[in-house]
Phi, psi and omega in degrees: 000131179281141181240150180236129181281133182238121172051121179293332184292328180255350173046049175237160180250136179238134181298146176275082182290145178243132177276126181244186181295346180279355182262093183290346183266352179278128179289137179264001178208162175281145178279152174288125184270157359275149181224145177221146177275126182290339181275305187258348178071019171291151179244150181254115181222139176053038176082007182221155175273136181224161170273137178163163183285135179279146177286155177301142179080012180291136177290149180257123177221129179291130181287159180302325180293316179294325175296315178298319180296315180297322181275351187050053182238087186294152170264345180204153176230138173235115178259129181242125181204168179119170180298322180297317177302313182302323182274344184230031187306310184297318177299314183294315180293329175296320178295322176300313181294324176297317179300314180298313182301317180296312182290317182296330180301324180253342183229090185302339182275357180257101183219160172276132176275309183202163174233117181243143174142187183225214184284333185265336180200162178209154173233127178256127176256142183234160179281349189215139179295331178299316180295320177299318179294315180298317178297313179303313179296319180295318179293316178299320181289317184283325188241005182061209183089193181245133178241125176245133179243131179232104183259124177266097188302313183294337181255353182054051179226150181230138172243120178247134178234122178246132181226137170203000000 
């Protein structure tokens, strides 16, 4: 997996994901502006989705993240398991939610779709492979253990598995 360095201040590596023909949620053209998502109220400006108030008369178009959530079609999976997870479940899941809140604040398309699981393991599904990678790395950094990343290049999807 190819890595791209992002910001010296946070010193983390994020995979250089490539959008391929397998990503049906990726726009192949820029939308005519102004546009706002009727579900999450993100606005599309200058070729990107942002949080912000829509101008009067803004066209309504569902954003790719809301489409993925409605279709339950994740861009990433993070599986958390092991005895350590079972004993520190609430702490670990709080860290997962912190990661989402931090990323979603600046990147409206990066969201958690669902959290499935029980006391021994859980799977977090995300709208974007970048968020799955960021969550996996954050859990690995904060709680140690082993992190395996499996990126399906043609589909632009990532599976992260953390065990401790």
